[in-house]
N, C-alpha and C positions, 0 to 999 in steps of 0.2 A: 508560340510557346511563352509561358510566363516563368519568371525567376522569383523564387521565394527565399528571403533572407532568414537568418537566425531569428531575427525579431518577429518575422511573419510566422515561423514555425512555433515559436514560443507562445504567440497569441492564439494559435489554433489548437495545437496538440497538447492538451493538459494531460496529467498523469491518469486521471479517471477515464478520460476519453480513450487514451492509448490502451489502457487495460481492457476495455471492451472490444476495441478493434483487434488487438492481439489475440484475445480469447477466441474470437470468431475465426481468425486466421489459422490458429493452431489446429482447430477442428478441421478446417478445409484442407490443410496440409496432410493430416492423418487420413482424410478421405481420398487422397490422391488427386486433389484438384489444383495442384501446383507443379510446375517444372522448376527444379532447383539444382542446377549444377553445383558441385562443391566449390567453395570459395578458393580462389587462387591468391597466394601470398608471394610478394616479391620484396626482398630486402632492398632498402634504398640508403644504406649507410648506417653503421653503428647498430643501435637497437631499433631503428626506425623501419617501418614496413608500409607497403602499399597493398591494399586488399581489393580484389575485383569480385563483386558479388552480383551475378546476373540472375534473373528469375522471371517467371510468368505465372499469372493466376487466372483461373476461370472466372471467379467472382471475388472482387470486382474485376471485370475484364480489362487487364492491363499487363504490360511487361516493362522491364527496365533493367537498369544496372546501377549499382552503387559503387563508386570509386572512393575509397576511404583510406586516409593515411593515419597510421598509429605512430605517434611521436611521444613516447613515454615521458620525456623530460619537459614537454610543453607547459604543464601547469606551473612549473617553477618560473616561467617567463610570462605568465599571464594568459596563456592560450589553452584551449581545450586540447586534450591528448588526441582526440579524433577530429580530423579535418577532411573535408572532401565534398563531393557533390552526388546527389541522386538524380538520375535522369529517367523520366517517365514517358512511355510511349502509349499511343492509343492503338487499338487492335484492328481497326477497319482499314487504315491505309499505312500504318507503321510510322506515323509522324510523331516527332518529339513534341510533347505538349507541356512539359514542365521540367525545370531544373531547380533543385532546392538544396539548402544547406544540409549536409549529411551528418555533421557533428551533433547538432541538437536532436535530429531524428534518431540517430543511433543511440544516444544517451537515454532518451525517453523510452524507446521501444525495448531496449535491453532490460531496463528496470521493470517495465510493464510486464514483460514476459516472466520475470521472476515473481512478480506479484500474482500473475495468473497461476503459476505453479504453486506458490505458497497458499493461495486460496483453495487450491485443489488438494493439497497434501498435508499442510501443517495442521496441528491440533487447533480446534476453534478457540480454545482458551489461551493460546500462546500470547504471552505478554512481555517476555524478556527477549530483546534482540541484541545480538552481537554482530558488529560489522568489522571485518578484517580488511583494512585499507582505508585511506583517507582522501582519495582522489575524487574525480568527477562522479564515477559510478557509486561511490559511497554516498554522496549527496542524493543522487536520484534513487538509490535503493532505500534510503531512509524514508523518503517521501512515499515510495511504492509500498513498503511494508506497513507504514502507518495507515495506508488506504485500505488494507485488507485484513488486518488483525488488530485487536485492542492492545497495542503496545503501550506499556506504562514505564518501561525502563530500557535504556539503550546503552550499550557498552561499545566504545569505539577504540580500536587498537591499530597502531601504526608503528613503523620502524623509527620514525622521527617524532619525538615527544612534542616538539613545538607544532608540528602539523596536526597531530591528534588533538592537542589542546585547542588550537585555533578552530578546528572543525567543530568541536563540542561547544565552544563559546558562541559560534555563529548559530548552531542548531538550537541552543537554549533560547535564543532570541526569537526563533521562528516557532518553537514548540514548547512554550512555558509549562505545559501540563505534563511533560515527560521528564523523567529523571535521567540525566546523562552522566556517564563516567567515561574517562579516557585513560589509556595506558599503552604500554609497549609489549605486554606479555599476552600472547594469543591464548595460551592454556588457561590463564586466569579469566580472560574475557569470556570464553565459551563455557566455562564451568557453570552449569545450571541454566544456560540459555535455552530458550524454546526454539528460536530461529537463529541461524548463523548464515551470514552472507560473506563470501570471500570475493573481494573485488580488487585484487592486487595484480601486479605485473611480475609475480614471482616465477622463477625458473625451477625452483625446488620446493617441495612441500612446506607449507607453513601451518597446516592443520593436520593432525594425526588422529587415527581412529581411536586410540586409547584415551583421548581427551573428550570424546563426544558422548554425552549421556543418552540413555534410551529415551525415545520420544522426541528427539530433536529433529527439526527439518532444516536441511541445508540447501542453499543456493550457491553453487560453485560456478563462478562467472568469469574470472579474470583470465584464465589460460585459454587462448584461442588457437594455438598451434600445438602439434604433438610434442615439440621439444620443451614445452613449458607445462608445469603442473603445480597446483596449489595444495593438493591433498595427497596423502600416501595411499598405497594399495590396500592397507588394512581397512581404511575407511570405505573404500570402494566395495570391498568384499563384504563388509558388515552392514551395508546399507541396502535399502530397497531403492533401486536406481531407476530414474526416469529421464527421458531425453526430450529435446524439442523436435529432433528429426534423426531417425536411426542412421541413415547414411553418414551424417555429419559426425555423430558421436563415435562411430566405429573407425572413422578415418582421421579424426582430429583431437580426440580426448586422450592425451598421453598417458594418464594414470590408468584409464580403462584398457587401452591397448597393451600397456605393460603387464597388467594383471592377467589378461587373456593369454599373452605370449608366455607368461610364467606358469600357465596351467592352473591358476588359482580359481578362475571362473571361466564360463563359456559365454557365448554371445547372448544366450537366453537370460543372463543376469540383468540385462536391460529389460525391465518388466513391461514398459509401454512408453509411448509418446504421450506428452501432456494432452494433446488433442484427443487421444483415445480415452483418457481418463475423463475429460470434460464431456465426451459423447456417451459415456456409460459403458464403454467397451472394456474397461478395467476399473476395479474398485479404488485404486490408489492406496492410501494408507489403510491397513487392515486391522491395526490395533494401536492403542495409545502408546505402547512402548517401542514401536518400530521407529528406526532411524530412516527417514526418507531423504533422498538426495536428488535434486534437480540439477542435471549437468547442462549448463547453458553454453551453446556454441554460437547462437545467433544465426538466423537464416534469412535469406533475401525476401521471403514471403512476408515477414514481419515489416521489413522496410517498405516493400511495395504497397502493402495495405495501408500503412500509416501515411505514405507519400500520396497515395490516391485520395485518402481522406482529406489531407491538407490541400491538395489540388482542387478538389470539389468545393471545399469550404472557402478557399481563396477566391475562386471564381464567383461565388455567391456574394462574398463580402467586398469584392473589388480590391483585394490585396495583391501584392506582387508587382513586378515590372514586366511589361510586354517586351518580348525579344524575338520577333519573327525571324525565322531562318530562311524564308524564301525571298 
């Protein structure tokens, strides 16, 4: 077995690479070529959680489990909000062949999945991006959106003005050709935006249907358990809704579950998985005025595929630390 650090993952898994890996994976998932038990969540004190995400894929042939801790207050102390390990097994004898940093892997693949959905659903001329949230996923989603659409203006909004300002100051240094603004009012930030990414830890809606203009594409990413929601039911009802994986969205997307239980929509309101759109089984956006919504829950197949890519690349490049278990 080899152990790959955050530094190793950073050197191997670029955003562009991850977008390609995740796009292929989402199609494989929609073809039924993955076994994906629903994520299990265990509270570990306060707002902190431990997630267990097992899965198996036919291509590449592998299976494994991600053990990931979500500690929302970590960034204030200089740590990633996601900590943990991904363990990868080979299929011939069931041996563990790699363990790797799950924080970096999760951060990159989550934003890459949003990029895949954006490339499939957002208008091609989308140039104004609004990011709601200022944490780690805001940083990665900025990189991901710039990779798939001609973004010329970015609006960043957060609860704490100092965090939003610091985020924009850093981003301007990395992307001098993009116009950045920051603020604390979500409604102002999304007014006229072509793409909106919500990447918060909010328990109650921060984005409302009445604020979103026709033609907008939404990546709703932050809420990963049914008790949390970033958007209101009106936005769910008024959007063309797409999932990464149907079983996950019906079990874990609180705003969708609420809208169904209230009788406002049925399960058919989820039009397709992104993998189905990529494979041509659904057209995706059908007109320029449609509001498209990608509800991201994150699935183990994305982690597995990215982990397997990192494992293969590390073996070729001689990266990682050997840690035999026998």
